[in-house]
Wavefront OBJ file of the C-alpha trace (Angstrom):
o trace
v 114.261 109.869 99.449
v 110.510 110.454 99.423
v 108.600 108.838 96.566
v 104.982 109.577 95.734
v 102.310 109.179 93.085
v 100.227 112.079 91.838
v 97.809 113.230 89.206
v 98.816 116.253 87.150
v 96.902 117.587 84.160
v 94.815 114.400 83.968
v 97.872 112.129 83.893
v 99.199 109.890 86.658
v 102.896 110.177 87.506
v 105.309 109.142 90.208
v 108.141 111.332 91.397
v 110.531 112.346 94.132
v 109.367 114.832 96.729
v 111.920 117.467 97.735
v 111.657 120.643 99.778
v 110.692 122.810 96.818
v 108.303 120.394 95.118
v 108.074 117.212 93.052
v 110.608 116.052 90.451
v 109.565 113.493 87.848
v 110.337 112.159 84.368
v 108.233 111.254 81.328
v 111.110 109.090 80.081
v 111.240 106.937 83.225
v 107.452 106.581 83.189
v 107.785 104.755 79.863
v 109.765 101.942 81.475
v 108.496 102.160 85.070
v 104.863 103.280 84.880
v 104.104 103.236 88.611
v 105.798 103.138 91.993
v 105.276 99.402 92.341
v 107.423 98.875 89.234
v 109.983 101.291 90.699
v 110.169 99.236 93.911
v 110.514 96.010 91.937
v 113.392 97.432 89.861
v 114.910 99.999 92.182
v 118.417 98.498 92.012
v 118.404 99.182 88.234
v 117.361 102.811 88.582
v 119.338 106.001 88.834
v 117.097 108.922 89.727
v 119.590 111.729 89.241
v 119.434 113.781 86.051
v 116.547 111.694 84.682
v 114.150 113.620 86.924
v 114.080 116.615 84.593
v 110.541 117.873 85.195
v 109.214 119.807 88.174
v 105.812 120.637 89.599
v 104.799 122.327 92.829
v 102.869 120.271 95.360
v 99.793 122.498 95.344
v 99.384 121.928 91.588
v 98.836 118.166 91.869
v 96.426 115.641 93.363
v 98.258 113.254 95.705
v 97.374 109.598 95.075
v 98.061 106.442 97.079
v 101.700 105.442 96.476
v 100.423 102.355 94.613
v 97.798 99.620 94.792
v 99.447 96.421 96.093
v 98.960 93.216 94.131
v 98.172 91.240 97.286
v 96.224 91.792 100.471
v 97.870 94.103 102.985
v 99.332 92.112 105.880
v 98.296 93.609 109.215
v 99.330 92.992 112.794
v 96.816 93.210 115.618
v 97.476 94.085 119.264
v 101.169 94.834 118.671
v 101.247 97.476 121.420
v 100.635 96.220 124.945
v 98.476 99.168 126.046
v 96.301 98.823 122.932
v 95.792 95.120 123.617
v 94.730 95.991 127.172
v 92.356 98.791 126.148
v 90.486 96.418 123.863
v 89.854 93.686 126.476
v 91.231 94.863 129.856
v 92.648 91.347 130.161
v 96.434 90.788 130.536
v 95.967 87.419 128.840
v 94.974 89.238 125.652
v 98.563 90.448 125.140
v 99.732 88.128 122.341
v 102.676 85.752 122.642
v 102.844 85.524 118.855
v 101.890 88.129 116.240
v 98.178 88.402 115.449
v 97.994 88.440 111.645
v 95.069 89.457 109.437
v 94.723 91.106 106.027
v 92.968 93.997 104.308
v 91.889 93.985 100.695
v 93.897 96.192 98.294
v 90.569 97.441 96.938
v 90.130 99.624 100.053
v 93.312 101.677 99.482
v 92.886 105.450 99.139
v 95.333 108.321 99.285
v 96.106 111.287 101.495
v 93.352 113.880 101.588
v 90.702 111.516 100.256
v 87.351 110.776 101.911
v 86.732 107.698 104.024
v 83.164 106.434 103.732
v 81.280 105.997 107.000
v 79.171 103.151 105.511
v 76.396 104.035 107.944
v 74.087 101.348 106.545
v 76.697 98.716 107.382
v 78.439 99.841 110.578
v 77.724 101.978 113.631
v 81.237 101.645 115.083
v 83.687 103.303 112.711
v 87.178 103.477 114.215
v 90.702 104.619 113.332
v 94.131 103.035 113.877
v 97.249 105.062 113.064
v 100.083 102.768 111.986
v 103.572 102.584 110.569
v 103.491 100.576 107.332
v 106.488 98.689 105.932
v 107.145 98.285 102.199
v 109.060 95.133 101.257
v 111.796 95.781 98.700
v 113.115 92.376 97.666
v 111.905 88.812 97.444
v 112.637 86.535 100.378
v 111.487 83.524 102.348
v 112.540 82.277 105.791
v 114.249 85.597 106.486
v 116.261 85.781 109.711
v 115.406 88.606 112.099
v 119.022 89.820 111.952
v 118.762 90.309 108.178
v 115.132 91.361 107.953
v 115.583 95.125 107.629
v 117.730 94.523 104.526
v 114.500 93.464 102.824
v 112.717 96.742 103.542
v 112.359 99.234 100.705
v 110.796 101.948 102.794
v 108.058 103.104 105.131
v 104.765 104.937 104.917
v 101.657 105.611 107.044
v 98.393 103.708 107.070
v 95.077 104.279 108.809
v 93.711 100.800 109.530
v 90.100 101.986 109.474
v 87.861 99.425 111.174
v 84.170 98.667 111.574
v 84.328 97.327 115.135
v 80.853 95.773 115.055
v 81.649 93.869 111.842
v 85.025 92.863 113.244
v 83.268 91.255 116.218
v 80.299 89.892 114.259
v 82.353 87.957 111.721
v 85.078 86.799 114.180
v 87.769 87.024 111.501
v 88.809 90.617 110.876
v 88.786 90.723 107.069
v 85.262 92.064 106.481
v 85.402 94.714 109.211
v 88.765 95.910 107.917
v 88.153 95.886 104.165
v 85.161 98.072 103.341
v 85.818 100.513 100.516
v 88.172 103.383 101.529
v 89.246 101.599 104.757
v 92.990 101.768 103.985
v 94.235 105.345 103.585
v 97.958 105.104 102.789
v 100.578 107.778 102.188
v 101.208 110.518 101.512
v 104.524 109.142 100.255
v 107.086 106.390 100.842
v 110.285 107.246 102.692
v 113.128 104.946 101.644
v 114.653 102.841 104.398
v 118.007 104.653 104.338
v 116.256 107.788 105.640
v 115.087 106.050 108.850
v 118.018 105.385 111.193
v 115.971 103.598 113.876
v 112.557 102.286 112.902
v 111.987 101.261 116.534
v 112.150 104.831 117.774
v 109.466 106.726 115.854
v 106.684 108.743 117.472
v 103.148 108.043 116.224
v 100.275 110.434 116.876
v 96.657 110.364 115.749
v 94.292 113.302 116.047
v 90.571 113.334 115.415
v 89.714 116.891 114.525
v 91.809 118.829 117.081
v 91.878 116.134 119.772
v 95.029 114.058 120.304
v 93.824 110.468 120.605
v 96.926 108.321 120.057
v 100.422 109.212 121.221
v 102.810 106.270 120.972
v 106.241 105.203 119.817
v 107.369 102.227 117.762
v 109.779 101.299 120.565
v 106.688 100.021 122.391
v 105.887 97.395 119.761
v 105.643 93.899 121.216
v 107.109 92.500 117.994
v 109.632 94.680 116.160
v 109.542 95.310 112.420
v 112.419 92.856 111.960
v 110.665 90.187 114.027
v 107.439 90.626 112.056
v 109.286 90.134 108.775
v 110.943 87.013 110.154
v 107.629 85.525 111.280
v 105.655 86.464 108.159
v 108.351 85.074 105.850
v 108.503 81.680 107.542
v 107.411 79.325 104.780
v 105.812 82.233 102.866
v 107.547 84.295 100.209
v 107.511 88.056 100.645
v 107.745 90.052 97.436
v 108.630 93.621 96.454
v 105.680 95.878 97.098
v 104.167 93.759 99.858
v 102.832 95.988 102.649
v 102.942 95.182 106.354
v 100.918 97.371 108.714
v 102.652 96.994 112.060
v 99.858 97.649 114.577
v 98.503 100.661 116.415
v 99.194 102.294 119.806
v 96.505 102.757 122.441
v 93.912 105.491 122.064
v 91.561 104.042 119.452
v 87.933 105.112 119.604
v 86.728 101.830 121.047
v 89.170 102.167 123.944
v 87.413 105.196 125.462
v 84.540 105.010 127.962
v 82.191 105.773 126.381
v 83.676 104.931 122.958
v 84.578 107.752 120.588
v 83.735 106.349 117.193
v 84.155 108.373 114.014
v 81.275 110.261 112.437
v 80.670 112.205 109.260
v 82.764 115.380 108.883
v 85.465 114.153 111.297
v 89.063 114.601 110.144
v 91.668 111.986 111.093
v 95.317 113.089 111.042
v 98.144 110.597 111.596
v 101.748 111.694 112.064
v 104.698 109.308 112.052
v 108.048 110.841 112.907
v 110.472 110.928 109.986
v 107.760 110.061 107.479
v 105.092 112.737 107.463
v 101.365 113.252 107.937
v 98.381 111.373 106.522
v 95.061 113.199 106.699
v 91.595 111.982 105.649
v 88.021 113.045 106.361
v 84.871 111.056 106.992
v 81.849 111.266 104.688
v 78.450 109.559 104.774
l 1 2 3 4 5 6 7 8 9 10 11 12 13 14 15 16 17 18 19 20 21 22 23 24 25 26 27 28 29 30 31 32 33 34 35 36 37 38 39 40 41 42 43 44 45 46 47 48 49 50 51 52 53 54 55 56 57 58 59 60 61 62 63 64 65 66 67 68 69 70 71 72 73 74 75 76 77 78 79 80 81 82 83 84 85 86 87 88 89 90 91 92 93 94 95 96 97 98 99 100 101 102 103 104 105 106 107 108 109 110 111 112 113 114 115 116 117 118 119 120 121 122 123 124 125 126 127 128 129 130 131 132 133 134 135 136 137 138 139 140 141 142 143 144 145 146 147 148 149 150 151 152 153 154 155 156 157 158 159 160 161 162 163 164 165 166 167 168 169 170 171 172 173 174 175 176 177 178 179 180 181 182 183 184 185 186 187 188 189 190 191 192 193 194 195 196 197 198 199 200 201 202 203 204 205 206 207 208 209 210 211 212 213 214 215 216 217 218 219 220 221 222 223 224 225 226 227 228 229 230 231 232 233 234 235 236 237 238 239 240 241 242 243 244 245 246 247 248 249 250 251 252 253 254 255 256 257 258 259 260 261 262 263 264 265 266 267 268 269 270 271 272 273 274 275 276 277 278 279 280 281
């Protein structure tokens, strides 16, 4: 099932995306006003005949699936080749997950502009990533059971100001400028993904293929990340985990290929879809 949020006739809805368009319900919106509430109560929901309204995709404005209540949990250097392209030092490949966060205030949706923030950064970069949506509350989750806690998957562009990332040592500032977390275009429920460790990820800037990876190359699997993040820390429905990016980021080229105004960044994750955003001044 593909779930998404959208604006139609000046009203925000959530619905189910199917081949012919979007199905939604005014009645369900009364009790579950956004996708975060749907995730939190999904085991109580039946989305069959209740979805009695229909709209075509080209009639709506696609929105981010939802704004998370907490910072987005992100994993750095989770692909060996990406770790190497950033430092060219084998010792930089982590033995434990590198964890940082992004503010929920920087979330935007598919098709929306990403601000270049030219007065703040000269090194605007992209990172195409698989993002995990937690579906039920848990703490100290074993790796063997971890995928049972996943509601679904989506795509995130972990937009980064590389100079701020380096300047401030901790990643938060360089990762959290406004519009630096495009997410979407929809959430694919976990039952639709048979093997989350076998998904192709590609990122294009304009027409140029920059990243071409596969989740099988993660150093730490989705299940392992959930195990580690949940150790002593409660994960809750709607929490988002961005699982790291393959090699091919702008900083990794010689000379670097940083983003500039009017660039379009397109991220494809197999089985999920395509997230596309454009850069503005």
